[in-house]
N, C-alpha and C positions, 0 to 999 in steps of 0.2 A: 503493501501500500503506500503511496506517494503522501507524504503530508506536506504541505506549503503552508511556511510562518511570513507572513509580513518581515520585512528586512529588519525593521526596528526589535523585533522580537526573537529572532533567532538563538541572540545569545542567552537568552533564558533556558534554550532547551537542553544546552550544552552541561556534559557530568561534572561533579566537584574537582575531578581528576584530569580535566582538559586540561594541557601544559600550555595553549594559548597557540596563536598561529605566529608561524615563522615566515620572514622573509627573507630573499636574497635577491641580487640583481645579477644580469650577463656578466658583469664586468668582478662578480666574486672570486676567489680563490678555491678549487676544490678541497684545501687544505683547511679553510676556513669553516666551511658544509662539514667537512668530518668532525672537527671539533665540537661542531654545533649540536651535531647529530649524538656525540658519543656525552654531551652534558646533559642535554636537554631530552635523548632519546626520539624525537622527533620522526617522523614518515614521509614527511613532505613539506616543501616550502614554497611560497607562494612566490615568482617570480615578478618583481615589479622593477620600470624604469624609473628614471630619473625625476619623475614626475608625482611616483608614485602610484602609477596606473599598472593594472593587471595585465603582464606580458605571459605568463603561462602560469603552470605547476609543475614544480621538479619533486619525481618521488624517489625511496628509494631502489625502487627497479630501475630506474633512468640511472641512477647514479652505479648501480651494480655493472649495468648492461655497459655503460661508458668503460667503467674501469675495466672490465674483463676483455670487451672486444675492443677498444681506441687506445686503451693506457692512460697514463699520466704525463707521457713526454712534452705535450702541448701546455703544460702548466706554466 
């Protein structure tokens, strides 16, 4: 079942252990993102531009795929 909430009320539906929303930019180093994952145990980042507009979502699966298939040599 899909439940829709007005955008002003969506935060009221979050559980008490919700870690918050983490953001990154296309310019952030992968090492910085790794550090945030280790410290905060987050599973996804909201990618924003310099004006804080949504660019996309970065997931742990994206990071793992990049690390395994592309490597970190471009860092």
